[in-house]
Structures are given as structure tokens and as C-alpha cells.
All heavy atoms as TSV, in Angstrom:
chain	resi	resn	atom	element	x	y	z
A	1	MET	N	N	-1.508	16.365	-7.868
A	1	MET	CA	C	-0.600	15.292	-8.257
A	1	MET	C	C	-0.927	14.904	-9.672
A	1	MET	O	O	-2.049	14.683	-10.030
A	1	MET	CB	C	-0.911	14.114	-7.257
A	1	MET	CG	C	0.113	13.019	-7.329
A	1	MET	SD	S	-0.371	11.740	-6.176
A	1	MET	CE	C	0.893	11.695	-5.087
A	2	ASN	N	N	0.086	14.755	-10.434
A	2	ASN	CA	C	-0.164	14.470	-11.903
A	2	ASN	C	C	-0.105	12.975	-12.253
A	2	ASN	O	O	-0.225	12.639	-13.428
A	2	ASN	CB	C	0.790	15.279	-12.783
A	2	ASN	CG	C	2.218	15.007	-12.567
A	2	ASN	OD1	O	2.554	13.968	-11.801
A	2	ASN	ND2	N	3.062	15.756	-13.044
A	3	GLY	N	N	0.151	12.119	-11.335
A	3	GLY	CA	C	0.113	10.610	-11.517
A	3	GLY	C	C	1.434	10.165	-12.082
A	3	GLY	O	O	1.606	9.001	-12.298
A	4	ARG	N	N	2.450	11.037	-12.329
A	4	ARG	CA	C	3.722	10.545	-12.819
A	4	ARG	C	C	4.750	10.408	-11.650
A	4	ARG	O	O	4.601	11.001	-10.668
A	4	ARG	CB	C	4.317	11.597	-13.837
A	4	ARG	CG	C	3.422	11.735	-15.053
A	4	ARG	CD	C	3.951	12.761	-16.025
A	4	ARG	NE	N	5.232	13.419	-15.684
A	4	ARG	CZ	C	5.659	14.472	-16.245
A	4	ARG	NH1	N	4.917	15.072	-17.231
A	4	ARG	NH2	N	6.803	14.997	-15.911
A	5	ILE	N	N	5.586	9.466	-11.870
A	5	ILE	CA	C	6.604	9.108	-10.875
A	5	ILE	C	C	7.823	10.021	-11.148
A	5	ILE	O	O	8.319	10.026	-12.342
A	5	ILE	CB	C	6.970	7.667	-10.916
A	5	ILE	CG1	C	5.742	6.797	-10.488
A	5	ILE	CG2	C	8.102	7.386	-9.912
A	5	ILE	CD1	C	5.939	5.342	-10.559
A	6	ASN	N	N	8.332	10.731	-10.187
A	6	ASN	CA	C	9.561	11.477	-10.324
A	6	ASN	C	C	10.770	10.580	-10.024
A	6	ASN	O	O	11.021	10.195	-8.896
A	6	ASN	CB	C	9.469	12.677	-9.362
A	6	ASN	CG	C	10.653	13.584	-9.581
A	6	ASN	OD1	O	11.600	13.253	-10.266
A	6	ASN	ND2	N	10.624	14.720	-9.013
A	7	ASN	N	N	11.517	10.277	-11.075
A	7	ASN	CA	C	12.671	9.328	-10.884
A	7	ASN	C	C	13.778	9.981	-10.179
A	7	ASN	O	O	14.766	9.350	-9.810
A	7	ASN	CB	C	13.111	8.803	-12.242
A	7	ASN	CG	C	12.107	7.877	-12.841
A	7	ASN	OD1	O	11.397	7.170	-12.130
A	7	ASN	ND2	N	12.040	7.806	-14.161
A	8	ASP	N	N	13.750	11.350	-9.965
A	8	ASP	CA	C	14.879	12.003	-9.222
A	8	ASP	C	C	14.730	11.768	-7.737
A	8	ASP	O	O	15.683	12.129	-7.015
A	8	ASP	CB	C	14.738	13.483	-9.536
A	8	ASP	CG	C	15.051	13.772	-10.983
A	8	ASP	OD1	O	15.721	12.976	-11.682
A	8	ASP	OD2	O	14.592	14.842	-11.456
A	9	LEU	N	N	13.630	11.290	-7.196
A	9	LEU	CA	C	13.512	11.092	-5.798
A	9	LEU	C	C	14.252	9.895	-5.338
A	9	LEU	O	O	14.476	8.908	-6.067
A	9	LEU	CB	C	12.061	10.893	-5.413
A	9	LEU	CG	C	11.130	12.059	-5.654
A	9	LEU	CD1	C	9.639	11.588	-5.417
A	9	LEU	CD2	C	11.457	13.239	-4.900
A	10	GLU	N	N	14.830	9.974	-4.132
A	10	GLU	CA	C	15.547	8.864	-3.588
A	10	GLU	C	C	14.576	7.815	-3.100
A	10	GLU	O	O	13.513	8.175	-2.632
A	10	GLU	CB	C	16.459	9.355	-2.373
A	10	GLU	CG	C	17.566	10.241	-2.865
A	10	GLU	CD	C	18.448	10.588	-1.666
A	10	GLU	OE1	O	18.616	9.730	-0.835
A	10	GLU	OE2	O	18.981	11.743	-1.714
A	11	HIS	N	N	14.981	6.594	-3.163
A	11	HIS	CA	C	14.114	5.454	-2.686
A	11	HIS	C	C	14.233	5.440	-1.126
A	11	HIS	O	O	15.252	5.753	-0.551
A	11	HIS	CB	C	14.588	4.177	-3.297
A	11	HIS	CG	C	14.376	4.075	-4.722
A	11	HIS	ND1	N	13.131	3.863	-5.273
A	11	HIS	CD2	C	15.239	4.206	-5.800
A	11	HIS	CE1	C	13.265	3.796	-6.595
A	11	HIS	NE2	N	14.553	3.998	-6.874
A	12	ILE	N	N	13.073	5.060	-0.490
A	12	ILE	CA	C	13.085	4.927	0.871
A	12	ILE	C	C	13.590	3.490	1.293
A	12	ILE	O	O	13.425	2.592	0.535
A	12	ILE	CB	C	11.717	5.221	1.561
A	12	ILE	CG1	C	10.629	4.289	0.939
A	12	ILE	CG2	C	11.338	6.665	1.365
A	12	ILE	CD1	C	9.307	4.446	1.615
A	13	ASP	N	N	14.153	3.373	2.497
A	13	ASP	CA	C	14.691	2.063	2.881
A	13	ASP	C	C	13.452	1.151	3.234
A	13	ASP	O	O	12.381	1.585	3.444
A	13	ASP	CB	C	15.555	2.223	4.068
A	13	ASP	CG	C	14.935	2.864	5.303
A	13	ASP	OD1	O	14.404	2.065	6.115
A	13	ASP	OD2	O	14.916	4.086	5.407
A	14	HIS	N	N	13.762	-0.081	3.325
A	14	HIS	CA	C	12.752	-1.122	3.546
A	14	HIS	C	C	12.050	-0.927	4.922
A	14	HIS	O	O	10.757	-1.017	4.959
A	14	HIS	CB	C	13.401	-2.503	3.552
A	14	HIS	CG	C	12.378	-3.590	3.854
A	14	HIS	ND1	N	11.488	-3.986	2.849
A	14	HIS	CD2	C	12.151	-4.401	4.915
A	14	HIS	CE1	C	10.682	-5.008	3.381
A	14	HIS	NE2	N	11.147	-5.250	4.618
A	15	LYS	N	N	12.735	-0.591	5.927
A	15	LYS	CA	C	12.111	-0.348	7.264
A	15	LYS	C	C	11.074	0.756	7.235
A	15	LYS	O	O	10.029	0.691	7.763
A	15	LYS	CB	C	13.186	-0.093	8.312
A	15	LYS	CG	C	12.656	0.068	9.721
A	15	LYS	CD	C	13.807	0.276	10.690
A	15	LYS	CE	C	13.261	0.520	12.157
A	15	LYS	NZ	N	14.314	0.751	13.051
A	16	THR	N	N	11.446	1.869	6.584
A	16	THR	CA	C	10.505	2.979	6.426
A	16	THR	C	C	9.310	2.588	5.562
A	16	THR	O	O	8.171	2.883	5.911
A	16	THR	CB	C	11.283	4.172	5.796
A	16	THR	OG1	O	12.384	4.574	6.614
A	16	THR	CG2	C	10.244	5.359	5.656
A	17	CYS	N	N	9.523	1.807	4.551
A	17	CYS	CA	C	8.458	1.389	3.680
A	17	CYS	C	C	7.459	0.486	4.442
A	17	CYS	O	O	6.323	0.706	4.296
A	17	CYS	CB	C	9.028	0.687	2.460
A	17	CYS	SG	S	7.785	0.065	1.334
A	18	VAL	N	N	7.984	-0.428	5.207
A	18	VAL	CA	C	7.179	-1.309	6.024
A	18	VAL	C	C	6.281	-0.468	7.082
A	18	VAL	O	O	5.134	-0.688	7.223
A	18	VAL	CB	C	7.987	-2.392	6.688
A	18	VAL	CG1	C	7.122	-3.062	7.700
A	18	VAL	CG2	C	8.536	-3.351	5.686
A	19	SER	N	N	6.948	0.486	7.696
A	19	SER	CA	C	6.238	1.316	8.644
A	19	SER	C	C	5.093	2.096	8.021
A	19	SER	O	O	4.050	2.215	8.586
A	19	SER	CB	C	7.249	2.304	9.272
A	19	SER	OG	O	8.229	1.602	10.040
A	20	ILE	N	N	5.394	2.647	6.815
A	20	ILE	CA	C	4.362	3.399	6.170
A	20	ILE	C	C	3.163	2.421	5.771
A	20	ILE	O	O	1.997	2.814	5.938
A	20	ILE	CB	C	4.911	4.116	4.856
A	20	ILE	CG1	C	5.835	5.199	5.259
A	20	ILE	CG2	C	3.784	4.608	3.961
A	20	ILE	CD1	C	6.678	5.768	4.072
A	21	CYS	N	N	3.512	1.347	5.229
A	21	CYS	CA	C	2.467	0.338	4.841
A	21	CYS	C	C	1.654	-0.129	6.066
A	21	CYS	O	O	0.445	-0.229	5.933
A	21	CYS	CB	C	3.093	-0.882	4.098
A	21	CYS	SG	S	3.743	-0.468	2.427
A	22	ASP	N	N	2.292	-0.344	7.189
A	22	ASP	CA	C	1.679	-0.781	8.326
A	22	ASP	C	C	0.691	0.355	8.838
A	22	ASP	O	O	-0.495	0.086	9.216
A	22	ASP	CB	C	2.649	-1.066	9.483
A	22	ASP	CG	C	3.357	-2.390	9.264
A	22	ASP	OD1	O	2.939	-3.165	8.388
A	22	ASP	OD2	O	4.405	-2.617	9.949
A	23	ALA	N	N	1.139	1.551	8.826
A	23	ALA	CA	C	0.272	2.696	9.157
A	23	ALA	C	C	-0.949	2.874	8.307
A	23	ALA	O	O	-2.078	3.071	8.816
A	23	ALA	CB	C	1.094	4.014	9.246
A	24	ILE	N	N	-0.730	2.709	7.011
A	24	ILE	CA	C	-1.844	2.721	6.038
A	24	ILE	C	C	-2.862	1.632	6.348
A	24	ILE	O	O	-4.065	1.786	6.382
A	24	ILE	CB	C	-1.330	2.687	4.621
A	24	ILE	CG1	C	-0.634	3.988	4.342
A	24	ILE	CG2	C	-2.504	2.540	3.629
A	24	ILE	CD1	C	0.143	3.977	2.960
A	25	GLY	N	N	-2.293	0.423	6.556
A	25	GLY	CA	C	-3.154	-0.696	6.825
A	25	GLY	C	C	-3.963	-0.510	8.114
A	25	GLY	O	O	-5.161	-0.864	8.177
A	26	GLU	N	N	-3.343	-0.054	9.183
A	26	GLU	CA	C	-4.047	0.311	10.443
A	26	GLU	C	C	-5.219	1.255	10.176
A	26	GLU	O	O	-6.316	1.104	10.678
A	26	GLU	CB	C	-3.154	0.785	11.472
A	26	GLU	CG	C	-2.204	-0.325	11.992
A	26	GLU	CD	C	-1.075	0.291	12.954
A	26	GLU	OE1	O	-1.194	1.431	13.365
A	26	GLU	OE2	O	-0.146	-0.456	13.170
A	27	ARG	N	N	-4.940	2.330	9.449
A	27	ARG	CA	C	-5.965	3.314	9.182
A	27	ARG	C	C	-7.087	2.689	8.384
A	27	ARG	O	O	-8.288	2.976	8.615
A	27	ARG	CB	C	-5.408	4.501	8.453
A	27	ARG	CG	C	-4.631	5.407	9.378
A	27	ARG	CD	C	-4.172	6.635	8.700
A	27	ARG	NE	N	-3.491	7.515	9.617
A	27	ARG	CZ	C	-3.242	8.791	9.415
A	27	ARG	NH1	N	-3.667	9.378	8.269
A	27	ARG	NH2	N	-2.643	9.488	10.331
A	28	LEU	N	N	-6.773	1.891	7.447
A	28	LEU	CA	C	-7.818	1.200	6.568
A	28	LEU	C	C	-8.666	0.344	7.455
A	28	LEU	O	O	-9.888	0.303	7.307
A	28	LEU	CB	C	-7.224	0.440	5.433
A	28	LEU	CG	C	-6.725	1.238	4.222
A	28	LEU	CD1	C	-5.930	0.301	3.285
A	28	LEU	CD2	C	-7.933	1.820	3.533
A	29	GLN	N	N	-8.031	-0.451	8.342
A	29	GLN	CA	C	-8.827	-1.281	9.240
A	29	GLN	C	C	-9.711	-0.578	10.154
A	29	GLN	O	O	-10.855	-1.032	10.377
A	29	GLN	CB	C	-7.825	-2.154	10.055
A	29	GLN	CG	C	-7.183	-3.306	9.331
A	29	GLN	CD	C	-6.214	-4.080	10.164
A	29	GLN	OE1	O	-5.720	-3.580	11.203
A	29	GLN	NE2	N	-5.823	-5.256	9.688
A	30	ARG	N	N	-9.310	0.602	10.614
A	30	ARG	CA	C	-10.146	1.434	11.503
A	30	ARG	C	C	-11.349	2.016	10.761
A	30	ARG	O	O	-12.449	2.179	11.213
A	30	ARG	CB	C	-9.369	2.517	12.154
A	30	ARG	CG	C	-8.521	1.966	13.336
A	30	ARG	CD	C	-8.012	3.120	14.175
A	30	ARG	NE	N	-7.341	4.064	13.476
A	30	ARG	CZ	C	-5.962	4.217	13.435
A	30	ARG	NH1	N	-5.203	3.355	14.037
A	30	ARG	NH2	N	-5.420	5.182	12.687
A	31	SER	N	N	-11.061	2.409	9.446
A	31	SER	CA	C	-12.094	3.111	8.699
A	31	SER	C	C	-13.061	2.143	8.011
A	31	SER	O	O	-14.184	2.636	7.683
A	31	SER	CB	C	-11.395	4.051	7.693
A	31	SER	OG	O	-10.728	3.346	6.711
A	32	LEU	N	N	-12.688	0.904	7.718
A	32	LEU	CA	C	-13.550	-0.030	7.041
A	32	LEU	C	C	-14.179	-0.984	8.054
A	32	LEU	O	O	-13.478	-1.563	8.779
A	32	LEU	CB	C	-12.845	-0.790	6.007
A	32	LEU	CG	C	-12.235	0.007	4.808
A	32	LEU	CD1	C	-11.368	-0.917	3.910
A	32	LEU	CD2	C	-13.321	0.603	3.978
A	33	CYS	N	N	-15.493	-1.178	7.946
A	33	CYS	CA	C	-16.122	-2.147	8.786
A	33	CYS	C	C	-15.787	-3.555	8.247
A	33	CYS	O	O	-15.560	-3.614	7.087
A	33	CYS	CB	C	-17.665	-1.945	8.767
A	33	CYS	SG	S	-18.160	-0.327	9.403
A	34	PRO	N	N	-15.747	-4.513	9.140
A	34	PRO	CA	C	-15.397	-5.816	8.654
A	34	PRO	C	C	-16.215	-6.371	7.511
A	34	PRO	O	O	-15.819	-7.090	6.695
A	34	PRO	CB	C	-15.586	-6.747	9.938
A	34	PRO	CG	C	-15.496	-5.807	11.039
A	34	PRO	CD	C	-16.008	-4.450	10.556
A	35	GLU	N	N	-17.591	-6.017	7.549
A	35	GLU	CA	C	-18.420	-6.453	6.496
A	35	GLU	C	C	-18.403	-5.603	5.196
A	35	GLU	O	O	-19.067	-5.895	4.219
A	35	GLU	CB	C	-19.871	-6.570	7.007
A	35	GLU	CG	C	-20.507	-5.285	7.447
A	35	GLU	CD	C	-20.103	-4.859	8.930
A	35	GLU	OE1	O	-19.493	-5.595	9.615
A	35	GLU	OE2	O	-20.532	-3.725	9.225
A	36	THR	N	N	-17.691	-4.560	5.251
A	36	THR	CA	C	-17.549	-3.705	4.071
A	36	THR	C	C	-16.737	-4.406	2.951
A	36	THR	O	O	-15.699	-4.885	3.145
A	36	THR	CB	C	-16.769	-2.378	4.417
A	36	THR	OG1	O	-17.501	-1.751	5.436
A	36	THR	CG2	C	-16.761	-1.475	3.224
A	37	GLU	N	N	-17.408	-4.435	1.814
A	37	GLU	CA	C	-16.810	-4.968	0.640
A	37	GLU	C	C	-15.813	-3.986	0.004
A	37	GLU	O	O	-16.278	-2.820	-0.178
A	37	GLU	CB	C	-17.842	-5.453	-0.411
A	37	GLU	CG	C	-17.275	-6.131	-1.594
A	37	GLU	CD	C	-16.729	-7.555	-1.278
A	37	GLU	OE1	O	-17.146	-8.161	-0.285
A	37	GLU	OE2	O	-15.857	-7.925	-2.021
A	38	LEU	N	N	-14.616	-4.414	-0.333
A	38	LEU	CA	C	-13.646	-3.523	-0.920
A	38	LEU	C	C	-14.021	-3.303	-2.413
A	38	LEU	O	O	-14.573	-4.211	-3.053
A	38	LEU	CB	C	-12.266	-4.150	-0.829
A	38	LEU	CG	C	-11.675	-4.390	0.527
A	38	LEU	CD1	C	-10.338	-5.012	0.398
A	38	LEU	CD2	C	-11.556	-3.052	1.232
A	39	SER	N	N	-13.717	-2.064	-2.835
A	39	SER	CA	C	-13.968	-1.776	-4.209
A	39	SER	C	C	-12.983	-2.652	-5.104
A	39	SER	O	O	-11.981	-2.998	-4.626
A	39	SER	CB	C	-13.799	-0.295	-4.549
A	39	SER	OG	O	-12.397	0.021	-4.485
A	40	PRO	N	N	-13.404	-2.869	-6.354
A	40	PRO	CA	C	-12.491	-3.705	-7.176
A	40	PRO	C	C	-11.127	-3.088	-7.331
A	40	PRO	O	O	-10.088	-3.748	-7.324
A	40	PRO	CB	C	-13.177	-3.786	-8.542
A	40	PRO	CG	C	-14.636	-3.607	-8.190
A	40	PRO	CD	C	-14.640	-2.641	-7.036
A	41	ARG	N	N	-11.088	-1.739	-7.399
A	41	ARG	CA	C	-9.792	-1.049	-7.586
A	41	ARG	C	C	-8.944	-1.196	-6.280
A	41	ARG	O	O	-7.705	-1.443	-6.391
A	41	ARG	CB	C	-10.003	0.403	-7.856
A	41	ARG	CG	C	-8.693	1.244	-8.049
A	41	ARG	CD	C	-7.879	0.840	-9.180
A	41	ARG	NE	N	-6.666	1.661	-9.284
A	41	ARG	CZ	C	-5.525	1.213	-9.682
A	41	ARG	NH1	N	-5.372	-0.058	-10.012
A	41	ARG	NH2	N	-4.518	2.057	-9.776
A	42	LEU	N	N	-9.535	-1.008	-5.126
A	42	LEU	CA	C	-8.774	-1.132	-3.844
A	42	LEU	C	C	-8.311	-2.598	-3.632
A	42	LEU	O	O	-7.145	-2.884	-3.268
A	42	LEU	CB	C	-9.642	-0.789	-2.657
A	42	LEU	CG	C	-8.962	-0.767	-1.289
A	42	LEU	CD1	C	-7.730	0.045	-1.323
A	42	LEU	CD2	C	-9.926	-0.254	-0.216
A	43	ARG	N	N	-9.102	-3.591	-4.051
A	43	ARG	CA	C	-8.734	-4.979	-3.972
A	43	ARG	C	C	-7.558	-5.238	-4.898
A	43	ARG	O	O	-6.582	-5.947	-4.502
A	43	ARG	CB	C	-9.880	-5.895	-4.314
A	43	ARG	CG	C	-9.608	-7.352	-4.247
A	43	ARG	CD	C	-10.720	-8.288	-4.535
A	43	ARG	NE	N	-11.906	-7.917	-3.770
A	43	ARG	CZ	C	-12.139	-8.199	-2.515
A	43	ARG	NH1	N	-11.264	-8.852	-1.760
A	43	ARG	NH2	N	-13.286	-7.925	-1.872
A	44	GLU	N	N	-7.592	-4.639	-6.096
A	44	GLU	CA	C	-6.498	-4.804	-7.021
A	44	GLU	C	C	-5.185	-4.220	-6.501
A	44	GLU	O	O	-4.122	-4.834	-6.555
A	44	GLU	CB	C	-6.869	-4.121	-8.344
A	44	GLU	CG	C	-5.848	-4.177	-9.458
A	44	GLU	CD	C	-6.331	-3.358	-10.631
A	44	GLU	OE1	O	-7.458	-3.557	-11.116
A	44	GLU	OE2	O	-5.518	-2.561	-11.168
A	45	LEU	N	N	-5.258	-3.011	-5.889
A	45	LEU	CA	C	-4.117	-2.430	-5.318
A	45	LEU	C	C	-3.521	-3.178	-4.169
A	45	LEU	O	O	-2.315	-3.384	-4.033
A	45	LEU	CB	C	-4.472	-0.968	-4.856
A	45	LEU	CG	C	-4.723	0.038	-5.958
A	45	LEU	CD1	C	-5.257	1.305	-5.395
A	45	LEU	CD2	C	-3.469	0.263	-6.853
A	46	LEU	N	N	-4.372	-3.765	-3.269
A	46	LEU	CA	C	-3.938	-4.581	-2.177
A	46	LEU	C	C	-3.279	-5.853	-2.670
A	46	LEU	O	O	-2.214	-6.233	-2.123
A	46	LEU	CB	C	-5.055	-4.937	-1.269
A	46	LEU	CG	C	-5.632	-3.749	-0.435
A	46	LEU	CD1	C	-6.935	-4.148	0.314
A	46	LEU	CD2	C	-4.589	-3.277	0.611
A	47	ASP	N	N	-3.817	-6.486	-3.725
A	47	ASP	CA	C	-3.165	-7.648	-4.310
A	47	ASP	C	C	-1.790	-7.295	-4.924
A	47	ASP	O	O	-0.829	-8.010	-4.747
A	47	ASP	CB	C	-4.088	-8.171	-5.393
A	47	ASP	CG	C	-5.314	-8.883	-4.832
A	47	ASP	OD1	O	-5.408	-9.113	-3.636
A	47	ASP	OD2	O	-6.308	-9.050	-5.662
A	48	GLU	N	N	-1.644	-6.126	-5.481
A	48	GLU	CA	C	-0.379	-5.676	-6.063
A	48	GLU	C	C	0.604	-5.485	-4.937
A	48	GLU	O	O	1.810	-5.862	-5.065
A	48	GLU	CB	C	-0.628	-4.346	-6.819
A	48	GLU	CG	C	0.709	-3.809	-7.414
A	48	GLU	CD	C	1.338	-4.705	-8.509
A	48	GLU	OE1	O	0.631	-5.581	-9.022
A	48	GLU	OE2	O	2.459	-4.387	-8.799
A	49	LEU	N	N	0.219	-4.860	-3.793
A	49	LEU	CA	C	1.084	-4.706	-2.687
A	49	LEU	C	C	1.576	-6.017	-2.162
A	49	LEU	O	O	2.769	-6.138	-1.832
A	49	LEU	CB	C	0.415	-3.871	-1.533
A	49	LEU	CG	C	0.257	-2.383	-1.688
A	49	LEU	CD1	C	-0.653	-1.809	-0.642
A	49	LEU	CD2	C	1.655	-1.806	-1.776
A	50	ARG	N	N	0.628	-6.948	-2.006
A	50	ARG	CA	C	1.067	-8.329	-1.520
A	50	ARG	C	C	2.009	-8.995	-2.454
A	50	ARG	O	O	3.016	-9.579	-2.042
A	50	ARG	CB	C	-0.199	-9.164	-1.386
A	50	ARG	CG	C	-1.006	-8.905	-0.149
A	50	ARG	CD	C	-2.105	-9.911	0.022
A	50	ARG	NE	N	-3.100	-9.417	0.921
A	50	ARG	CZ	C	-4.262	-8.927	0.601
A	50	ARG	NH1	N	-4.631	-8.891	-0.687
A	50	ARG	NH2	N	-5.096	-8.435	1.505
A	51	ARG	N	N	1.758	-8.871	-3.818
A	51	ARG	CA	C	2.634	-9.454	-4.804
A	51	ARG	C	C	4.039	-8.898	-4.666
A	51	ARG	O	O	5.026	-9.577	-4.632
A	51	ARG	CB	C	2.043	-9.237	-6.213
A	51	ARG	CG	C	2.904	-9.951	-7.246
A	51	ARG	CD	C	2.351	-9.627	-8.688
A	51	ARG	NE	N	2.547	-8.221	-8.938
A	51	ARG	CZ	C	3.690	-7.592	-9.397
A	51	ARG	NH1	N	4.782	-8.293	-9.419
A	51	ARG	NH2	N	3.759	-6.380	-9.695
A	52	ARG	N	N	4.163	-7.535	-4.637
A	52	ARG	CA	C	5.444	-6.906	-4.532
A	52	ARG	C	C	6.149	-7.239	-3.189
A	52	ARG	O	O	7.311	-7.371	-3.193
A	52	ARG	CB	C	5.247	-5.346	-4.609
A	52	ARG	CG	C	4.930	-4.943	-6.073
A	52	ARG	CD	C	4.820	-3.452	-6.138
A	52	ARG	NE	N	4.417	-3.061	-7.477
A	52	ARG	CZ	C	4.613	-1.909	-7.974
A	52	ARG	NH1	N	5.232	-0.926	-7.250
A	52	ARG	NH2	N	4.274	-1.521	-9.149
A	53	ASP	N	N	5.368	-7.349	-2.119
A	53	ASP	CA	C	6.000	-7.663	-0.784
A	53	ASP	C	C	6.551	-9.044	-0.839
A	53	ASP	O	O	7.663	-9.401	-0.373
A	53	ASP	CB	C	4.923	-7.520	0.266
A	53	ASP	CG	C	5.556	-7.731	1.569
A	53	ASP	OD1	O	6.592	-7.039	1.924
A	53	ASP	OD2	O	4.979	-8.445	2.517
A	54	ASN	N	N	5.816	-10.046	-1.572
A	54	ASN	CA	C	6.296	-11.320	-1.621
A	54	ASN	C	C	7.605	-11.438	-2.528
A	54	ASN	O	O	8.419	-12.277	-2.310
A	54	ASN	CB	C	5.199	-12.265	-2.177
A	54	ASN	CG	C	4.083	-12.579	-1.249
A	54	ASN	OD1	O	4.338	-12.458	-0.061
A	54	ASN	ND2	N	2.928	-12.824	-1.716
A	55	GLU	N	N	7.623	-10.540	-3.526
A	55	GLU	CA	C	8.839	-10.538	-4.345
A	55	GLU	C	C	10.097	-10.133	-3.593
A	55	GLU	O	O	11.178	-10.542	-3.939
A	55	GLU	CB	C	8.692	-9.662	-5.580
A	55	GLU	CG	C	7.726	-10.132	-6.608
A	55	GLU	CD	C	7.412	-9.125	-7.662
A	55	GLU	OE1	O	7.985	-8.009	-7.701
A	55	GLU	OE2	O	6.692	-9.466	-8.650
A	56	LEU	N	N	9.932	-9.266	-2.596
A	56	LEU	CA	C	11.027	-8.758	-1.806
A	56	LEU	C	C	11.579	-9.793	-0.823
A	56	LEU	O	O	12.677	-9.779	-0.363
A	56	LEU	CB	C	10.620	-7.512	-1.047
A	56	LEU	CG	C	10.347	-6.247	-1.864
A	56	LEU	CD1	C	9.754	-5.167	-0.968
A	56	LEU	CD2	C	11.591	-5.842	-2.603
A	57	HIS	N	N	10.705	-10.812	-0.499
A	57	HIS	CA	C	11.097	-11.805	0.552
A	57	HIS	C	C	11.396	-13.133	-0.074
A	57	HIS	O	O	11.078	-13.763	-0.845
A	57	HIS	CB	C	10.000	-11.896	1.569
A	57	HIS	CG	C	9.858	-10.656	2.340
A	57	HIS	ND1	N	8.890	-9.771	2.109
A	57	HIS	CD2	C	10.531	-10.075	3.330
A	57	HIS	CE1	C	8.935	-8.708	2.858
A	57	HIS	NE2	N	10.016	-8.848	3.622
């Protein structure tokens, strides 16, 4: 993966996006212990997801 976004791809619908995000969240919850501190980068990415989700609603 080269880190670039391919603008030729079609956007996914909101329902699919929410399902993907939920699945990722469930896997993260299972893999991280409650007392595990998130890395600064992961915390930043989660904050960005929350911000974007709030912009949509």
C-alpha cells in the first residue's frame, strides 16, 4: 500500500461504512485489555473518526 488515496474508487454507502467501523471497533475491544493505554497515533486516529462521524450527523 503506498498511502495514496485512489480517487477513482466509488464511495461506500453510510450503512456499509458504519458496519465496517463497528467491526473494527469490536476487534479492537477484544484485542486491547481495558487497562491498555492507546498509542498517541491510535488515539489521534480515533479522535479523527469521532470528529468525522459527528460532522455527518
